[in-house]
C-alpha positions as CSV (number, residue, x, y, z in Angstrom):
1,M,-8.7,21.2,32.5
2,K,-11.7,18.9,32.5
3,F,-14.6,17.9,29.9
4,I,-17.2,15.4,29.6
5,V,-17.9,13.7,26.4
6,N,-20.0,10.9,25.1
7,S,-17.7,7.7,24.2
8,S,-19.5,6.5,21.2
9,A,-19.8,10.1,19.6
10,L,-16.2,10.5,20.3
11,L,-15.2,7.2,18.7
12,K,-17.3,7.8,15.7
13,Q,-15.5,10.9,15.0
14,L,-12.0,9.5,15.7
15,Q,-12.7,6.9,13.4
16,Q,-13.0,9.4,10.7
17,I,-9.7,10.8,11.1
18,N,-7.6,7.9,12.4
19,G,-6.4,6.8,9.1
20,V,-4.4,10.0,8.7
21,I,-1.9,8.7,11.4
22,N,0.8,6.9,9.9
23,T,2.2,3.7,12.1
24,N,5.8,4.3,11.6
25,T,6.2,8.3,11.8
26,V,9.5,10.2,12.1
27,L,8.1,12.5,14.8
28,P,6.4,10.6,18.0
29,I,3.8,13.6,18.2
30,L,2.4,12.8,14.9
31,E,1.1,9.4,16.4
32,D,-1.3,11.7,18.5
33,F,-4.7,13.4,18.3
34,L,-4.5,17.1,19.2
35,F,-7.5,17.9,21.3
36,D,-8.5,21.7,21.4
37,I,-11.2,22.7,23.7
38,E,-13.2,25.9,23.5
39,K,-16.5,27.0,24.9
40,S,-17.8,23.4,25.0
41,K,-16.6,22.8,21.6
42,L,-14.1,20.0,21.1
43,T,-12.0,19.9,17.8
44,V,-9.9,16.9,17.3
45,V,-6.9,17.2,14.9
46,A,-4.7,14.3,13.2
47,T,-1.8,14.9,10.6
48,D,1.0,13.1,8.8
49,L,2.4,16.5,7.6
50,E,1.2,16.0,4.3
51,T,-2.7,15.4,5.3
52,V,-4.6,17.1,8.0
53,M,-8.1,16.3,9.1
54,K,-10.2,17.8,12.0
55,V,-13.5,17.0,13.5
56,H,-15.8,19.0,15.7
57,L,-18.2,17.8,18.4
58,D,-20.2,19.2,21.4
59,I,-18.8,18.4,25.0
60,E,-19.5,19.7,28.5
61,A,-16.5,21.8,29.5
62,K,-16.1,25.2,31.6
63,E,-12.5,25.8,30.5
64,T,-10.4,26.1,27.4
65,G,-7.2,24.2,26.7
66,R,-5.2,21.8,24.5
67,V,-3.5,18.6,24.8
68,C,-2.0,15.9,22.7
69,I,-3.3,12.2,23.3
70,P,-1.7,9.0,21.9
71,A,-4.1,8.0,19.1
72,K,-3.6,4.2,19.5
73,I,-4.4,3.6,23.2
74,L,-7.1,6.0,23.1
75,M,-9.0,4.1,20.0
76,E,-8.3,0.7,21.8
77,T,-10.0,2.2,24.9
78,L,-13.0,3.7,23.3
79,K,-13.6,0.7,21.2
80,N,-14.1,-1.5,24.3
81,I,-16.2,1.0,26.4
82,S,-19.9,0.8,26.0
83,D,-22.0,4.0,25.1
84,Q,-21.7,6.3,28.3
85,P,-20.3,9.7,29.5
86,L,-16.5,9.8,29.8
87,T,-14.9,12.3,31.9
88,F,-11.2,13.6,30.8
89,N,-8.9,15.3,33.4
90,I,-5.8,16.9,32.4
91,D,-3.3,18.1,34.9
92,K,-0.5,20.6,34.1
93,N,1.9,18.0,33.0
94,Y,-0.4,16.8,30.5
95,G,-1.1,13.5,32.2
96,I,-4.6,12.5,31.3
97,E,-7.2,10.4,33.4
98,I,-10.3,9.1,31.8
99,T,-13.1,8.2,34.2
100,S,-16.0,5.9,33.1
101,D,-18.9,4.5,35.0
102,N,-16.7,1.5,36.3
103,G,-13.3,2.5,35.6
104,K,-10.2,4.8,35.7
105,Y,-7.7,5.0,33.0
106,K,-4.4,6.9,32.9
107,V,-2.3,7.8,30.0
108,M,0.5,10.3,29.3
109,G,-0.1,13.1,27.0
110,E,2.2,15.6,25.4
111,N,2.7,19.2,25.0
112,P,0.4,20.6,22.2
113,D,2.8,23.4,21.4
114,N,4.8,20.6,19.6
115,F,2.1,19.5,17.2
116,P,2.4,20.8,13.8
117,R,0.6,23.7,12.5
118,E,-1.9,23.5,9.7
119,P,-1.5,25.3,6.4
120,Q,-3.8,28.4,6.0
121,A,-6.2,28.8,3.1
122,D,-4.6,32.0,1.7
123,D,-5.6,33.3,-1.6
124,A,-7.8,30.2,-2.0
125,N,-10.5,30.0,-4.8
126,S,-13.4,27.9,-3.6
127,F,-16.6,26.3,-5.0
128,T,-19.3,24.1,-3.9
129,M,-20.5,20.6,-4.8
130,T,-22.6,17.8,-3.3
131,S,-20.9,15.3,-1.0
132,G,-22.5,12.3,-3.0
133,A,-21.0,13.7,-6.3
134,L,-17.5,13.9,-4.9
135,V,-17.7,10.6,-3.3
136,T,-19.0,9.1,-6.6
137,A,-15.9,10.8,-8.7
138,I,-13.5,9.3,-6.2
139,N,-14.9,5.9,-6.4
140,K,-14.9,5.9,-10.2
141,S,-11.4,7.2,-10.8
142,I,-9.3,6.2,-7.7
143,F,-8.7,2.6,-8.6
144,A,-6.8,3.8,-11.6
145,V,-4.3,5.6,-9.9
146,S,-0.5,4.5,-10.1
147,N,1.5,3.3,-7.2
148,D,4.6,4.1,-9.1
149,D,6.4,6.9,-6.9
150,L,8.8,7.6,-9.8
151,R,6.2,9.2,-11.6
152,P,4.6,11.5,-8.8
153,A,2.1,13.1,-11.3
154,M,0.4,9.9,-11.7
155,T,0.0,9.0,-7.9
156,G,-3.1,11.2,-7.5
157,V,-6.3,12.2,-9.2
158,F,-6.1,15.3,-11.6
159,F,-8.9,17.8,-11.0
160,E,-9.6,19.8,-14.1
161,L,-11.9,22.8,-13.3
162,D,-13.8,24.8,-15.9
163,K,-16.6,27.1,-15.9
164,K,-18.8,24.2,-17.5
165,G,-18.0,21.5,-14.9
166,I,-15.3,19.6,-13.3
167,T,-13.4,16.6,-14.7
168,F,-11.4,13.8,-12.8
169,V,-8.8,12.0,-14.4
170,A,-6.7,9.1,-13.1
171,T,-4.2,6.8,-15.1
172,D,-1.3,4.4,-14.4
173,A,-0.2,4.5,-18.1
174,H,-2.0,1.1,-18.6
175,R,-5.6,2.2,-18.1
176,L,-7.2,5.7,-17.8
177,V,-10.5,6.9,-16.3
178,R,-12.0,10.3,-17.2
179,Y,-15.4,11.4,-15.3
180,T,-16.9,14.7,-15.9
181,L,-19.4,16.4,-13.8
182,H,-21.4,19.1,-15.8
183,D,-23.4,20.6,-13.0
184,V,-20.4,21.9,-10.9
185,K,-19.8,25.8,-11.2
186,C,-15.9,26.3,-10.8
187,P,-14.8,29.9,-10.5
188,Q,-12.3,29.7,-13.1
189,K,-10.3,27.4,-15.4
190,D,-7.7,25.6,-13.2
191,S,-6.2,22.2,-12.5
192,F,-4.4,20.3,-9.6
193,I,-3.4,16.8,-8.7
194,V,-4.8,15.4,-5.3
195,P,-3.0,12.3,-3.6
196,K,-4.6,9.2,-3.2
197,K,-4.4,9.1,0.6
198,P,-6.5,12.1,1.4
199,L,-9.0,10.8,-1.3
200,N,-9.4,7.4,0.1
201,L,-10.2,9.1,3.6
202,L,-12.6,11.4,2.1
203,K,-14.4,8.3,0.6
204,G,-14.8,7.0,4.2
205,A,-15.7,10.2,6.0
206,L,-18.0,11.9,3.6
207,P,-21.8,10.7,3.3
208,D,-23.1,9.7,-0.2
209,N,-26.1,12.3,-0.2
210,E,-26.8,15.6,-1.3
211,D,-25.1,17.6,1.4
212,E,-23.3,20.6,0.1
213,L,-19.5,20.7,0.8
214,T,-16.8,23.4,0.0
215,I,-13.8,22.9,-1.9
216,A,-11.1,25.4,-1.9
217,Y,-7.4,25.3,-3.2
218,N,-4.3,27.4,-3.6
219,S,-1.2,26.7,-5.2
220,N,0.0,24.1,-2.7
221,H,-3.2,22.7,-0.9
222,L,-6.7,21.6,-1.0
223,F,-9.2,22.4,1.5
224,I,-12.5,20.4,1.7
225,T,-15.2,21.3,4.7
226,H,-18.4,19.2,5.0
227,G,-20.3,19.9,8.3
228,G,-17.9,19.3,11.2
229,T,-15.4,17.5,9.2
230,E,-12.5,19.3,7.5
231,L,-9.5,18.1,5.4
232,V,-6.4,19.8,4.2
233,C,-4.0,18.2,2.1
234,R,-0.9,19.1,0.1
235,L,-1.3,19.0,-3.6
236,I,0.9,17.0,-5.7
237,D,3.7,19.5,-7.4
238,A,4.0,17.8,-10.7
239,R,2.6,18.2,-14.3
240,F,-0.2,15.7,-15.2
241,P,0.4,14.1,-18.7
242,D,-1.7,15.3,-21.4
243,Y,-4.3,12.5,-21.4
244,K,-6.4,13.8,-24.4
245,V,-3.9,12.6,-26.8
246,V,-4.2,9.0,-25.7
247,I,-7.9,8.7,-26.0
248,P,-8.7,7.2,-29.4
249,T,-11.3,9.2,-31.2
250,D,-12.0,6.4,-34.2
251,N,-12.7,3.3,-32.7
252,P,-14.9,1.9,-35.2
253,Y,-16.0,-1.6,-33.9
254,K,-18.8,-1.5,-31.3
255,M,-19.7,-4.3,-28.6
256,V,-22.4,-4.2,-26.1
257,V,-22.3,-7.0,-23.6
258,N,-24.1,-7.5,-20.1
259,K,-21.8,-6.2,-17.3
260,N,-22.3,-8.9,-14.7
261,D,-22.1,-11.7,-17.2
262,F,-19.0,-10.6,-18.7
263,Q,-17.5,-9.7,-15.1
264,N,-18.3,-13.0,-13.8
265,A,-16.8,-15.0,-16.9
266,L,-13.5,-12.6,-16.6
267,R,-13.4,-14.0,-12.9
268,R,-13.8,-17.6,-13.6
269,V,-11.5,-17.4,-16.8
270,S,-8.7,-15.3,-15.2
271,V,-8.0,-18.1,-12.8
272,F,-6.2,-20.0,-15.5
273,S,-4.2,-17.0,-16.7
274,N,-0.7,-16.2,-16.0
275,K,-0.3,-14.6,-12.6
276,S,2.0,-11.9,-13.6
277,T,0.0,-10.7,-16.6
278,N,-3.4,-11.9,-15.9
279,Q,-3.9,-11.8,-19.6
280,I,-7.2,-12.8,-21.3
281,A,-7.7,-12.8,-24.9
282,L,-11.2,-11.8,-26.4
283,H,-12.1,-13.4,-29.6
284,I,-15.3,-11.5,-31.0
285,S,-17.1,-12.5,-34.1
286,G,-20.7,-12.0,-34.8
287,S,-22.8,-12.1,-31.8
288,Q,-20.3,-14.4,-29.9
289,L,-17.5,-13.4,-27.4
290,Q,-14.9,-16.2,-26.3
291,L,-12.6,-15.6,-23.5
292,T,-9.4,-17.4,-23.3
293,A,-6.8,-17.5,-20.7
294,Q,-3.7,-19.9,-20.4
295,D,-0.8,-20.2,-18.2
296,V,2.1,-22.1,-20.3
297,D,4.3,-22.5,-17.2
298,F,1.6,-24.6,-15.5
299,S,-0.3,-26.0,-18.6
300,N,-3.5,-24.2,-17.2
301,E,-6.2,-23.2,-19.5
302,G,-9.6,-21.9,-19.5
303,N,-12.1,-20.7,-22.1
304,E,-15.6,-19.7,-22.2
305,R,-18.3,-18.5,-24.6
306,M,-21.0,-15.7,-24.2
307,V,-23.3,-13.7,-26.2
308,C,-22.9,-9.9,-27.2
309,Q,-23.8,-7.5,-29.7
310,Y,-20.9,-6.7,-32.1
311,D,-20.7,-4.5,-35.0
312,G,-17.4,-4.6,-36.7
313,E,-14.8,-7.2,-38.3
314,D,-13.9,-10.4,-36.4
315,L,-11.2,-9.1,-33.8
316,Q,-8.7,-11.1,-31.3
317,I,-7.4,-8.8,-28.6
318,A,-6.0,-9.4,-25.1
319,F,-6.5,-7.5,-21.8
320,N,-5.4,-7.6,-18.3
321,A,-8.4,-9.1,-16.8
322,K,-7.9,-7.7,-13.4
323,F,-8.0,-4.3,-15.0
324,L,-11.3,-5.0,-16.7
325,I,-12.9,-6.3,-13.7
326,E,-12.2,-3.2,-11.8
327,M,-13.3,-0.9,-14.7
328,L,-16.5,-2.7,-15.0
329,N,-17.2,-2.0,-11.4
330,G,-17.2,1.6,-12.2
331,A,-19.6,1.4,-14.9
332,G,-22.8,1.2,-12.6
333,T,-25.2,-0.1,-15.6
334,E,-26.5,-3.2,-16.5
335,E,-24.7,-3.2,-19.8
336,V,-21.5,-1.7,-21.1
337,F,-20.4,-0.5,-24.6
338,M,-16.7,-1.6,-25.8
339,E,-15.2,0.5,-28.5
340,L,-12.4,-1.3,-30.2
341,S,-10.2,-1.0,-33.2
342,T,-7.2,-3.3,-33.7
343,S,-5.4,-5.8,-31.3
344,T,-2.8,-3.2,-30.7
345,K,-5.2,-0.1,-29.9
346,A,-6.6,0.9,-26.8
347,G,-9.9,-0.5,-26.1
348,I,-12.6,2.2,-24.6
349,I,-15.3,1.2,-22.2
350,K,-18.4,3.1,-21.3
351,P,-21.7,2.7,-19.3
352,S,-24.8,1.9,-21.6
353,E,-26.4,4.9,-19.9
354,Q,-24.4,8.1,-18.7
355,V,-25.5,9.5,-15.3
356,E,-27.6,12.7,-15.4
357,N,-24.9,15.6,-15.6
358,G,-22.1,13.1,-15.7
359,D,-20.0,11.4,-18.4
360,L,-17.7,8.4,-17.7
361,L,-15.0,7.1,-19.9
362,M,-12.6,4.3,-19.2
363,L,-9.5,3.5,-21.6
364,V,-7.5,0.3,-21.2
365,M,-4.3,-0.7,-23.1
366,P,-4.3,-4.2,-24.8
367,L,-1.5,-6.8,-24.0
368,M,0.4,-8.5,-26.7
369,L,-1.2,-11.7,-27.7
370,N,0.5,-15.0,-27.1
371,N,0.0,-16.8,-30.4
């Protein structure tokens, strides 16, 4: 079997799916790409048994056939070859010879029959949305996903479907993000949890534009198709906590603050905070916000004042600075609103203006004040 493909085009496609492959895998064949050639179309597949990613590209080929090629050696080769056509010759024992303008490279492939089969989209419901909307939703929620494997439901993003739109929720029990899109038409009321890894892969593979993509799901898997890229992943089989009960409905104190100024002040002051808690105390009174951090063990202390607009009683409340900085990144507006109540109740952060057809709410739990 023989085919010819452009080196840069192949590298670009493989870079999209290379992240699926784990370095320390149980089955050696999972370290390979599956190349499937049919009628001058090449489909390349990568899997880790939980997530499958596929890309399609045009090639020159007269025959059809399949072969597994070790991913690491192929990626290293392509990265160091300039833009040119490459000829792949595969013999009956799956030996692969790659010929470029100036060189010949040989690598041993594997039998494609041993490559795991991908799940099929049986009984799947599907809907469409724009690629940019999905990328935005992932960016706004994924940082709040938990890394605690003992609570599997929180290790992914919760997709809540409704005929009126779709809501993405992520939480690690210390903070929560809820992002709703009102212009996505879902077939029915439904919900599922998508793991973090495939969402990170999608974030890198999908363009942030108005291209339409199709999302299909059944009881076990999610299927996403965009142009020549396909992703299938296993859903997390767990029950997502009832997030609505933790969102406070009566936070009477309102603060408006410039996002960049607040973020930069948090970065500067957090240098002096305790490294295990990252605790920063906010003391708000009138139109002044004071940020204080201290690390008693090393006698470090930092504090800074800044202006804000505040409507409420004087308040002192402490938060994890790292969490606040990450959440402010997601706001995407010049100013942010903070809704507060007491020093023991969760604070709510919202952008000063919601995006069209979208609605973002972020919640952060306070820390106990060091008096």
